[in-house]
N, C-alpha and C positions, 0 to 999 in steps of 0.2 A: 504494500500500500504506500502510495507516494507521500502521504502526510506524516508517516513515521519518521522520515528523515528530517522533518521540520519540527518535531517535538522538541521542546525546550527542556533541558535537563539542568540540574544543580551544578554539574561540573562544566557546563558550557561557559566559554569566555564571553565577555561583553560583545566582542566582534562576531562571534558565532551566533549569539542571540540576535544581533542586529541583522545579520545576513538571513537568518531563518525568518524573522519578522518581515523583512523586505521580500523574501520569496513568497510568503503567504499573501502579502499585500499585492504583489504582482499577479498571483493567481486570481485574486479577487477582481483586479482591474480587467484581466482578460475575460473572465466570466461575465463581468458587467458589460464590456464592449460587445460580447456575443449577444447578450440580451438586447442591448441598444440596437444592434443590427436587425434583430427580429422585429423590434418595435418600429424601427424606421421603415422596414418593408411593409408592415401593416399600415402605417400612416400614409405612405406613398400609395398603397392600394386603395385606402379610403378616399384619398384626394382624387385619384384617377377615376374611381367608380362612382362615388356618391356626391362628392362635394365640388367636383370640377365646374359644373354649371352654376351651382349656388354661390361659390366663392367668386367666380369670374376673375380669378387671379392665378395665373400659371406660376407666378414666382414662388408660391408656397411649395409646390411640388418640386420645382427646381432647387429650392433651398434645402429641402429634405434630401434630394438626390445628391447634392453637393456634400451635405453633412454625412451621408452614407459613404461617399468616397473617402472623406476625411476619417471616418470611423474605421473603414477597411485599412487605410494606410497606417493608422495608429495601432490597430490590432495586429497587423502584420509585423510592425516594428517591435511590439511587445513580445510577440511569439519568438522572433529572432533573438531578442534580448534575453528571454527566458533560457534559450539554448546556450547562449554565451555565458550565462551565470554558472553553468556546470564547471567552469574553470576556476571558480572561487577557491575550491579546495587546494588548488595549486599555489595560492598566495603564501609567500613565506615571510612577508614583512607588512608593516602597517601601511606603507605607501601603496602597495598593491591593493590592500583592502579598501583604502580610501578612494581609489579609482572606481571601484565597484559602487561604493556608497555614493560618491558624487554623481555617477552615471544614473543611479537609481533616483536620486533627487531630481535630476533633469527629467527623467521619465515621469516622475510624480507630478511635476509642474505641467508637463504636456497633457497628461491625463486629466488633471483637475481643470485646466483651461478648456480642453475639449468638452468635458462634462458640463461646465458652466455655460458654454456657448450652446450646447445641445439643449440644456434645460430652458434657456432663454428662448430658443427657437420654438420649442414645444409649447411653452407658455404663451408665446405670441400666437401660435396656431390655435390653441384652445380658446384664447380670448377672441380671436377672429371668428371662430365657428360657433360660439355660444348662440343658441337659438336656431342654428341651421339644421340641427338634427330633429327628426320627427320620430318619436318613439312609437313603436307598434303596441297597441293595446291588445293583450291576450285575454280572451274571455274564458 
């Protein structure tokens, strides 16, 4: 099981703990971006099928499609980054460890920036479509 290697033990050094936490965080980012991809596909589908005529605004779909490409790019980069992290065990000094920690911080900023922009886009979309949906009454 993959999570066993990330279990934190009393004998782990601070650097080991940091690397394990960063690995768990990275796995969460990847899972979240995969979910966002599914969500974007659904939102694009909704816009193309139901709301295209009601919104009278193609920019919404275009912005979702652009965000999907950005999501794909970041997801791909994080997957490659996850593979590169397997070399952490070969670090023999603090300088090497700091390279990985600094790189992780850079990816964290990219992920959080992407997430913020995505949430803003989604909020804008939902504010725009309020009242556009008609709910079916089931008797």
